[in-house]
C-alpha atoms as one frame of an Amber mdcrd trajectory, in Angstrom:
protein
  -2.059  32.922   9.559  -2.097  33.707   5.542   1.438  32.661   5.841   0.708
  29.393   7.730  -1.987  28.622   5.091   0.239  29.225   2.213   3.081  27.082
   3.523   0.652  24.258   4.107  -0.653  24.558   0.583   2.813  24.108  -0.849
   3.879  21.525   1.851   2.632  18.491  -0.490   4.707  19.935  -3.581   7.831
  20.713  -1.520   7.697  17.451   0.294   7.206  15.599  -3.031  10.482  17.444
  -4.714  12.114  16.729  -1.730  11.513  12.700  -1.903  11.979  12.939  -5.457
  15.928  14.547  -4.830  16.272  11.612  -2.235  15.199   8.954  -4.855  17.431
  10.493  -7.544  20.026  10.117  -4.787  19.277   6.884  -4.077  19.419   5.620
  -7.428  22.982   7.603  -8.103  24.509   6.195  -4.744  23.014   2.531  -3.965
  25.232   2.062  -1.386  23.206   4.528   0.556  20.290   2.512   0.750  17.953
   2.541   2.644  18.658   6.030   4.352  17.423   8.456   1.444  14.365   6.359
   1.394  14.064   6.288   5.218  14.417  10.008   5.403  11.867  10.507   2.484
   9.265   8.586   4.302  10.176  10.650   7.678   9.436  13.696   5.608   6.054
  12.498   4.358   5.085  11.372   8.053   6.170  15.016   9.131   4.185  16.657
   6.563   0.901  14.405   7.501   1.599  15.673  11.176   1.867  19.241  10.285
  -1.313  19.434   8.146  -3.279  17.205  10.585  -2.438  18.880  13.648  -5.355
  20.021  15.736  -7.697  19.256  12.839  -7.755  15.489  12.862  -7.732  13.174
  15.829  -4.955  10.704  16.147  -7.805   7.582  15.335  -8.502   9.228  12.302
  -4.804  10.075  11.291  -3.995   6.193  11.680  -7.306   4.951   9.774  -6.812
   7.505   7.086  -3.124   7.504   6.434  -2.143   4.194   7.985  -2.827   1.884
   5.221  -1.271   3.830   2.388   2.160   4.726   4.880   2.458   0.789   5.082
   2.144   0.756   1.463   4.677   3.461   1.086   7.244   1.885   3.216   6.804
  -1.439   1.015   7.550   0.600  -2.094  10.564   1.784  -0.411  11.835  -1.529
   0.378  11.188  -2.512  -3.121  14.085  -0.059  -3.973  16.390  -2.644  -3.163
  15.525  -5.253  -6.013  14.483  -3.405  -8.824  17.130  -3.509 -11.663  16.131
  -2.144 -14.770  15.672   1.558 -15.560  11.774   1.025 -16.416  11.367  -0.834
 -12.801  12.941   2.173 -11.278  10.900   4.860 -13.309   7.769   2.861 -12.428
   8.568   2.553  -8.579   9.959   6.346  -8.336   6.540   7.523  -9.925   4.385
   5.442  -7.880   6.121   6.725  -4.658   6.385  10.258  -5.269   3.096   9.972
  -7.241   1.176   8.550  -4.411   3.018  10.679  -1.770   1.881  13.870  -3.616
  -1.757  12.784  -3.897  -2.337  11.734  -0.289  -1.066  15.006   0.745  -3.115
  17.145  -1.291  -6.192  15.185  -0.568  -5.082  15.966   3.382  -5.165  19.855
   2.833  -8.310  19.422   1.032  -9.722  17.567   4.100  -8.443  19.781   6.557
  -8.487  23.248   4.701 -10.903  23.080   2.116 -13.669  20.498   2.830 -15.902
  21.648   0.194 -13.495  20.768  -2.723 -12.470  17.502  -1.060 -13.945  14.198
  -2.695 -16.007  12.116  -0.686 -14.153   9.289   0.542 -10.960  10.184  -1.437
  -8.269   8.955   1.053 -10.191   5.806   1.481 -10.222   5.104  -2.098  -6.616
   6.004  -2.304  -6.146   3.226   0.537  -7.874   0.558  -1.029  -6.014   1.558
  -4.430  -2.588   1.021  -2.949  -3.159  -1.943  -0.504  -2.941  -4.475  -3.265
  -0.545  -2.550  -5.073   1.483  -2.866  -1.959   0.871  -6.414  -1.696   2.361
  -6.952  -5.088   5.615  -5.376  -4.382   5.685  -6.958  -0.727   5.604 -10.324
  -2.458   7.903  -9.406  -5.333  10.325  -8.035  -2.746  10.151 -11.041  -0.204
  10.190 -13.526  -3.271  13.708 -11.892  -4.272  15.221 -12.045  -0.470  14.596
 -15.409  -0.037  15.911 -16.298  -3.188  19.035 -14.181  -3.346  19.737 -13.293
   0.394  17.987 -16.176   2.137  16.286 -14.413   4.842  14.486 -16.484   7.453
  11.278 -18.128   6.128   9.659 -16.673   9.404  10.494 -13.453   8.659   8.622
 -13.240   5.474   5.684 -15.010   6.941   5.891 -12.522   9.770   5.996  -9.236
   7.374   3.126 -10.505   5.320   1.019 -11.372   8.353   1.866  -7.988   9.414
   1.079  -5.889   6.331  -2.365  -7.900   5.765  -3.401  -7.788   9.372  -3.269
  -4.071   9.616  -4.732  -3.128   6.255  -7.416  -5.176   6.902  -8.180  -3.811
  10.128  -7.549   0.043   8.977  -9.349  -0.417   5.932 -12.489  -1.541   7.672
 -15.876   0.589   7.102 -15.971   3.843   9.302 -19.371   2.366  10.847 -17.851
  -1.093  11.744 -17.374  -1.997  15.637 -14.512  -3.642  17.499 -15.811  -7.062
  17.095 -16.071  -6.385  13.346 -12.464  -4.979  13.133 -11.053  -7.644  15.307
 -12.344 -10.646  12.792 -10.698  -8.854   9.983  -7.549  -8.379  11.732  -7.457
 -12.073  12.391  -8.365 -12.937   8.688  -5.744 -10.574   7.681  -3.308 -12.524
   9.606  -4.446 -15.889   7.989  -4.139 -14.505   4.620  -0.712 -12.976   5.032
   0.477 -16.396   6.445  -0.767 -18.136   3.099   0.708 -15.029   0.936   4.224
 -15.897   2.767   3.946 -19.588   2.468   2.923 -19.195  -1.212   6.235 -17.004
  -1.795   8.598 -19.783   0.229   7.121 -22.910  -1.848   5.763 -21.750  -5.208
   8.729 -22.112  -7.709   7.559 -18.924  -9.920   8.906 -15.599 -10.875   8.993
 -12.409  -8.731   6.489 -10.785 -10.799   4.063 -13.947 -10.467   4.595 -13.971
  -6.879   3.676 -10.341  -6.830   0.629 -10.962  -8.786  -0.858 -13.770  -6.522
  -0.090 -11.450  -3.265  -2.020  -8.628  -4.702  -5.199 -11.225  -5.792  -5.152
 -12.590  -2.259  -5.073  -9.519  -0.539  -7.658  -7.403  -2.648 -10.117 -10.249
  -3.060 -11.206 -10.531   0.551 -11.395  -6.553   0.391 -13.714  -6.466  -2.629
 -16.020  -9.272  -0.820 -16.181  -7.148   2.221 -17.699  -4.277   0.048 -20.965
  -6.201  -0.274 -21.617  -6.221   3.273 -22.480  -2.447   3.742 -24.837  -0.032
   1.990 -25.268   0.420  -1.033 -24.617  -3.357  -2.091 -23.160  -3.898  -5.371
 -25.856  -5.942  -7.649 -25.804  -9.509  -7.862 -24.987  -9.390 -11.718 -21.697
  -7.073 -10.816 -20.901 -10.010  -8.084 -20.967 -12.739 -10.679 -19.054 -10.882
 -13.089 -16.287  -9.889 -10.696 -16.127 -13.511  -9.381 -15.983 -15.011 -12.566
 -13.301 -12.909 -13.975 -11.057 -13.069 -10.632 -11.622 -16.885 -10.831 -10.629
 -16.809 -14.926  -7.961 -14.447 -14.262  -6.008 -16.032 -11.196  -6.248 -19.638
 -13.302  -4.988 -18.156 -16.295  -1.858 -16.635 -13.936  -1.102 -19.919 -12.677
  -1.520 -21.883 -16.025   0.460 -19.568 -18.225   3.470 -18.411 -15.730   6.442
 -19.966 -15.899   7.522 -22.688 -13.226  11.016 -23.341 -12.089
């Protein structure tokens, strides 16, 4: 029993170190893509399964780790198009750091609940969703430009990502009809993201920022439907800042 707990306590760090090695291998042997990244994600899923075994239900695992797993998959897909050393460092740290944080929170949730921060995994999920949307649009924009993937693939990927994260990040007290509505709304938002990736003549980074905004804004609005409701003043500040920021993004960006 002691050795099992010790192994599970070290498992997040062992997994992070293994994935770091695979990421370094990927950068040094680019032609091996995507197998090192696929293997790294498989190690992450295996670690989650071991730590959650008989501790969490299948539904809890899907809700708590579905959004973050989707985002990690998007990060892995983005390895295909990053070029500069700075971009590689940022993406590598984001992938490994997110993975380590999620597994650390999982250990606290399942084996040391007194130290687990309230809604820790939910907050991580909501943080990773717009970052994942950024890299999804960033990557799809590049694939549409350089590889000429079919437009339906881009729209389908955006719809799938948005629908699943909207569904899985619903409030724990939300009923089935609420989840279904947000699943459909996610599909509509994802379709808009895909269409904009096809028709907007802007750079890849701008496409990513637009995707992050389109996905994060409805999720933030949904927060106002549950207690404790943020103040009206905060709502005005957030909505005004979002409108100004989005307008500035479109006005100052370079259009082709």
